[in-house]
Every structure is written in structure tokens, then in C-alpha cells.
C-alpha positions in Angstrom: 8.7 -8.7 -9.9 8.6 -8.9 -6.1 9.4 -5.2 -5.8 6.5 -4.4 -8.2 4.2 -6.6 -6.1 5.3 -5.0 -2.9 4.8 -1.5 -4.4 1.3 -2.6 -5.5 0.5 -3.8 -2.0 1.8 -0.6 -0.5 -0.2 1.5 -3.0 -3.4 -0.4 -2.1 -2.8 0.1 1.6 -2.0 3.8 1.1 -5.2 4.2 -0.8 -7.1 2.5 1.9 -5.7 4.9 4.4 -6.9 7.9 2.4 -10.6 7.6 3.1 -13.2 10.4 3.2 -13.7 9.9 6.9 -10.7 10.6 9.2 -9.3 7.4 10.8 -11.3 5.0 8.8 -9.8 2.6 6.3 -12.2 1.9 3.4 -14.4 0.0 3.1 -15.7 0.4 6.6 -18.1 3.0 5.2 -20.4 2.2 2.4 -17.6 2.5 -0.2 -20.1 2.1 -3.1 -21.3 -1.3 -2.0 -24.7 -2.1 -3.3 -27.7 -2.8 -1.1 -27.3 -6.5 -1.7 -23.7 -6.4 -0.7 -24.5 -4.3 2.4 -26.7 -7.0 3.9 -30.5 -6.8 4.1 -33.4 -7.7 6.1 -33.8 -11.5 5.9 -36.5 -13.8 4.6 -39.2 -11.2 4.3 -39.1 -10.4 8.0 -38.7 -6.7 8.8 -35.9 -5.8 11.1 -36.7 -3.8 14.2 -33.1 -2.6 14.3 -32.2 1.0 13.6 -30.3 1.7 10.4 -27.2 2.4 12.5 -27.4 -1.0 14.3 -28.0 -2.8 10.9 -25.0 -0.9 9.5 -22.8 -2.0 12.5 -23.7 -5.7 11.8 -22.9 -5.3 8.2 -19.6 -3.5 8.8 -18.6 -5.9 11.6 -19.3 -8.9 9.2 -17.2 -7.4 6.4 -14.4 -6.8 8.9 -14.7 -10.2 10.4 -14.6 -12.0 7.1 -11.7 -9.8 6.1 -9.8 -10.9 9.3 -10.4 -14.5 8.6 -9.1 -14.1 5.0 -6.0 -12.2 6.2 -5.3 -14.6 9.0 -5.6 -17.6 6.7 -3.2 -15.8 4.3 -0.7 -15.2 7.1 -0.7 -18.9 8.0 0.5 -19.6 4.4 2.6 -16.6 3.5 4.3 -15.4 6.7 8.0 -16.0 7.2 7.8 -15.7 11.0 6.2 -18.5 13.0 4.9 -15.9 15.5 3.1 -14.0 12.7 1.7 -17.3 11.4 0.5 -18.2 14.8 -1.1 -14.8 15.4 -2.8 -15.1 12.0 -4.2 -18.5 13.0 -5.5 -17.1 16.3 -7.0 -14.0 14.7 -8.7 -16.1 12.0 -10.1 -18.5 14.7 -11.4 -15.7 16.9 -13.0 -13.9 14.0 -14.6 -17.1 12.8 -16.2 -17.5 16.2 -17.3 -13.9 16.2 -18.7 -14.2 12.7 -20.8 -17.2 13.7 -22.2 -15.4 16.7 -22.9 -12.3 14.6 -24.8 -14.4 12.0 -27.0 -15.9 14.7 -27.7 -12.4 16.2 -28.4 -10.8 12.8 -30.7 -13.7 11.9 -32.6 -13.2 15.2 -32.9 -9.5 14.4 -34.2 -10.1 10.8 -30.9 -9.0 9.1 -28.9 -11.0 6.6 -25.3 -9.9 7.0 -22.6 -10.3 4.3 -20.8 -13.7 4.2 -17.5 -12.6 2.6 -15.1 -9.7 2.8 -16.2 -6.6 0.9 -14.4 -5.8 -2.4 -11.9 -3.4 -0.8 -10.7 -5.9 1.8 -10.6 -8.6 -0.8 -8.4 -6.4 -3.0 -6.0 -5.8 -0.1 -5.9 -9.6 0.6 -5.2 -10.2 -3.1 -2.3 -7.7 -3.1 -0.8 -9.2 0.1 -1.0 -12.7 -1.5 1.6 -11.6 -4.0 4.2 -11.0 -1.2 6.4 -13.5 0.6 8.8 -13.5 3.6 9.5 -10.4 5.7 7.9 -8.2 3.0 4.6 -10.1 3.6 5.0 -10.0 7.4 5.6 -6.2 7.5 2.7 -5.4 5.2 0.4 -7.8 6.9 1.1 -6.4 10.3 0.7 -2.8 9.1 -2.6 -3.6 7.4 -3.9 -5.5 10.4 -2.9 -2.8 12.9 -4.9 -0.3 10.8 -7.8 -2.6 10.4 -8.0 -3.4 14.1 -7.9 0.3 15.0 -10.9 0.8 12.7 -12.7 -2.2 14.2 -12.0 -1.1 17.7 -13.5 2.3 17.0 -16.6 0.7 15.3 -17.2 -1.8 18.2 -16.5 0.8 20.9 -19.0 3.2 19.3 -21.6 0.5 19.1 -21.0 -0.8 22.6 -21.4 2.8 23.9 -24.1 4.1 21.7 -26.0 1.3 20.0 -29.7 1.3 20.2 -30.4 -2.5 20.4 -29.2 -4.0 23.7 -28.3 -7.4 22.1 -26.2 -5.7 19.4 -24.6 -3.4 22.0 -23.8 -6.5 24.1 -22.3 -8.3 21.1 -20.0 -5.3 20.4 -19.0 -5.0 24.1 -18.3 -8.7 24.3 -15.9 -8.8 21.3 -14.2 -5.4 21.9 -11.6 -6.7 24.4 -10.5 -9.4 21.9 -10.0 -6.8 19.2 -8.0 -4.7 21.6 -5.8 -7.7 22.5 -5.2 -8.5 18.8 -4.2 -4.8 18.2 -1.7 -5.0 21.1 -0.2 -8.2 19.8 0.0 -6.9 16.3 1.7 -3.7 17.4 4.2 -5.7 19.5 5.2 -7.8 16.5 5.1 -4.8 14.1 7.5 -2.6 15.9 10.6 -5.0 15.5 9.6 -5.8 11.9 9.6 -2.1 11.0 13.3 -2.0 11.5 14.0 -4.8 8.9 15.2 -3.8 5.4 
């Protein structure tokens, strides 16, 4: 049964890696999400943000809530105390970023998502079936890929976003994403050698 669950998780992660856009793990793109899932302009106020800036806020929120869900899962499922601690720190950092993003989006007239998108939730559900080093290995692989996507998203926004406040938000949180990615890679390399 554990082998079946592990294969299911690997299959989901492999499907996530095969997106239509090179280097992006679904659902960082629209991935079929409805307009209500993608976020909207809030409370009748029209947003002055470009579609690209609004999309960044939506995708950053989806990613942030996914990171909180995965980090919380790591705290419960990981066999390594180091992986559990990293999951806790990632969840805490992304909770703080999510709160700041919600305030920024509200000020800009955008209502961001308040939960992971269905694709990220499916990955979390698959990972929840794993235990021990199998969980640790899959969690780290998934998180490395997810952070690479987030780094690209935040870097593009910090460099080319239209709204200065949204650009500043991306620039502020980019170093934290890069730090998480380094820590995940450092932990992931030794685990890759385990059976």
C-alpha cells in the first residue's frame, strides 16, 4: 500500500513537472482555474493594476498558501527533525508573506485566493499518504521545484512589474524564497542517496 501511495505521489509530481510552459510547475499558470478561483477585484472597487500585476498577486497567493499547507504537512509527516523544522519555518515565513500580500491586494482593489489552488492541493493530498524518508524525499523534491517556480515569478515581478508597490513586495520576499531553495537543496541532496 505504501508503495502504491508513493507511486501516486511521484506520478502527481511528474505530471506537475510536465506543464505547457517550460520550467513552470502547474498550477502557476491559469491551469483551468475559474475567474472566481483566480481572484478578483474586490468589493466593487476597480483595480488600477495591470492584468499582469493582478495575475502575480493571484499566483503568489496560490503559491504561498500551498507552501503553508506543505510546511504544515512536513511538521506532521517528516521523519527528519531538520525537515520538520524547515517545514515549520517555511510555513511561518509564507504565512507572514500571505498576510502582507492580502493587505497589499486589498489596497489595490484585488481579492486574492485564500487557499492553495486545486493542483497544489492534489500534490499535498498525495504527499499526505507518505511517511518517513519516502515523505521527506518527495516533500523536498516538490518544494525545490515549487521554490524555483516562485523565484522565477517573484524575480520577474520585481524586475518588470508595473505597480511599484507590487514590485516592491516581490523584491522584498525574493531573498527569502532563495534562502528556502538553498536550504531545501542542501537537505535534498543527502536524501536522494537513501533507498
